[in-house]
VMD Tcl script that draws the C-alpha trace (Angstrom):
set ca {
  {-0.10 0.05 0.23}
  {1.28 3.58 -0.66}
  {1.55 5.64 1.42}
  {0.34 9.37 1.24}
  {2.61 12.17 0.58}
  {-0.27 14.73 1.96}
  {-2.26 15.18 4.65}
  {-5.34 17.71 5.12}
  {-7.76 18.33 8.47}
  {-10.93 16.10 8.71}
  {-13.73 18.84 8.43}
  {-16.08 16.40 7.76}
  {-17.60 16.85 11.20}
  {-18.39 20.46 9.96}
  {-20.27 19.38 6.71}
  {-17.28 19.57 4.52}
  {-16.54 16.94 1.73}
  {-13.01 15.03 2.24}
  {-11.78 15.85 -1.24}
  {-8.92 12.71 -0.48}
  {-11.92 10.47 -0.78}
  {-12.67 11.33 -4.41}
  {-9.27 11.47 -5.79}
  {-6.45 13.89 -6.95}
  {-8.23 15.27 -9.26}
  {-9.66 17.47 -6.96}
  {-6.07 17.58 -5.08}
  {-3.82 18.51 -7.50}
  {-4.63 22.38 -7.83}
  {-4.33 22.35 -4.01}
  {-0.90 20.30 -3.77}
  {0.42 22.56 -6.62}
  {-0.44 25.64 -4.38}
  {2.39 27.16 -2.94}
  {-0.01 29.68 -0.77}
  {-2.27 26.87 0.22}
  {-2.99 27.16 3.99}
  {-4.76 25.29 6.72}
  {-5.35 28.83 8.59}
  {-8.88 30.67 8.65}
  {-6.97 33.48 6.39}
  {-4.64 33.21 3.79}
  {-1.35 34.31 5.52}
  {0.02 37.73 4.17}
  {-3.31 38.56 2.79}
  {-4.40 42.06 2.91}
  {-7.71 44.04 2.83}
  {-11.09 42.88 3.94}
  {-11.45 38.83 4.74}
  {-13.89 37.66 2.03}
  {-15.15 41.03 0.67}
  {-11.85 41.78 -1.19}
  {-10.26 39.72 -4.01}
  {-6.97 40.48 -2.04}
  {-8.16 38.48 1.08}
  {-10.35 35.55 -0.11}
  {-11.50 32.97 2.00}
  {-9.65 29.90 1.90}
  {-11.48 26.72 0.87}
  {-10.47 23.46 0.32}
  {-11.50 22.82 -3.08}
  {-14.19 24.17 -5.35}
  {-17.18 21.89 -4.42}
  {-16.65 22.65 -0.37}
  {-17.65 26.48 -1.57}
  {-21.07 25.30 -1.48}
  {-21.14 24.33 1.80}
  {-19.09 27.17 3.24}
  {-21.92 29.47 1.38}
  {-24.32 27.33 2.74}
  {-23.06 27.84 6.38}
  {-23.33 31.53 6.42}
  {-26.18 33.51 8.39}
  {-26.86 37.27 8.64}
  {-26.26 38.31 12.36}
  {-30.33 37.66 13.16}
  {-29.53 34.14 12.12}
  {-31.03 34.08 8.62}
  {-29.46 32.21 5.46}
  {-27.78 34.33 2.77}
  {-28.47 33.39 -0.89}
  {-25.50 33.68 -3.16}
  {-24.55 33.47 -7.39}
  {-21.69 32.64 -8.61}
  {-20.46 35.58 -10.93}
  {-17.36 33.72 -12.20}
  {-13.53 34.18 -11.18}
  {-11.12 37.02 -10.81}
  {-7.81 37.36 -10.05}
  {-5.58 39.52 -7.86}
  {-1.73 39.89 -8.00}
  {-1.38 39.09 -4.95}
  {-3.30 35.42 -5.06}
  {-1.76 32.89 -7.25}
  {-4.88 30.94 -8.12}
  {-8.42 31.99 -9.70}
  {-10.63 33.61 -7.56}
  {-14.51 32.77 -7.47}
  {-16.64 35.45 -6.74}
  {-19.92 35.57 -5.64}
  {-22.92 38.04 -5.11}
  {-24.93 37.61 -1.92}
  {-28.28 38.27 -1.30}
  {-30.48 38.78 2.41}
  {-33.66 37.29 2.88}
  {-35.40 39.63 0.35}
  {-33.29 38.91 -2.36}
  {-31.74 42.45 -1.51}
  {-28.03 42.40 -3.14}
  {-25.55 42.73 0.10}
  {-22.32 42.74 -1.70}
  {-19.43 40.15 -3.01}
  {-17.64 37.36 -1.47}
  {-14.49 35.79 -2.96}
  {-13.45 32.85 -2.40}
  {-10.00 30.99 -3.05}
  {-10.89 27.44 -3.25}
  {-7.13 25.64 -3.53}
  {-6.54 25.12 0.39}
  {-5.68 22.78 2.88}
  {-9.00 23.08 4.65}
  {-12.20 25.36 4.77}
  {-11.92 28.33 6.59}
  {-13.92 28.58 9.69}
  {-14.15 32.32 10.12}
  {-17.09 34.53 8.41}
  {-16.44 37.84 6.86}
  {-17.43 40.74 8.98}
  {-21.12 41.25 9.60}
  {-22.13 37.65 8.95}
  {-21.95 34.80 11.27}
  {-21.52 30.90 10.72}
  {-24.16 28.89 11.68}
  {-22.44 27.50 14.48}
  {-22.01 30.87 15.88}
  {-26.01 31.26 15.74}
  {-26.34 28.35 17.68}
  {-24.01 29.65 20.01}
  {-25.04 33.11 20.14}
  {-28.80 32.02 21.03}
  {-27.70 29.34 23.92}
  {-25.94 31.93 25.30}
  {-28.96 34.61 25.13}
  {-31.27 31.56 26.12}
  {-29.50 30.19 29.09}
  {-28.30 33.69 30.20}
  {-32.27 34.60 30.65}
  {-32.52 31.42 32.44}
  {-30.52 32.15 35.06}
  {-31.87 35.55 35.54}
}
mol new
graphics top color blue
foreach p $ca { graphics top sphere $p radius 0.5 }
foreach p [lrange $ca 0 end-1] q [lrange $ca 1 end] { graphics top cylinder $p $q radius 0.2 }
display resetview
């Protein structure tokens, strides 16, 4: 049996796909990306996290962008919707950056989010003004546990 030359964090408990199970076709760009990170932000990136192409959200493979975006919530807990606009580039990011329009519950446009899908893991951080589903649940629990204690 051949030993793997790479190891990626297991984020299946967060709902993300384990791309190692799908073969090298999804992993090739990640393996060849010198900027590939296992952190929530790309080291050395500048600009507003997720909102500027100079600081895109690191994701572990193109298929996981959908799971990441489906996990984002507005401050009131409502999910966002999104539409992929295409890809773009930035001089500080070596590989293509996916660009998405995001919308609120009444289909109002909230802005653009930029994702870099060539990284060792999916960021667990939400862009400013948004929350992850887990953060919404924890906030709700904190609020309700606090009320019960009063």
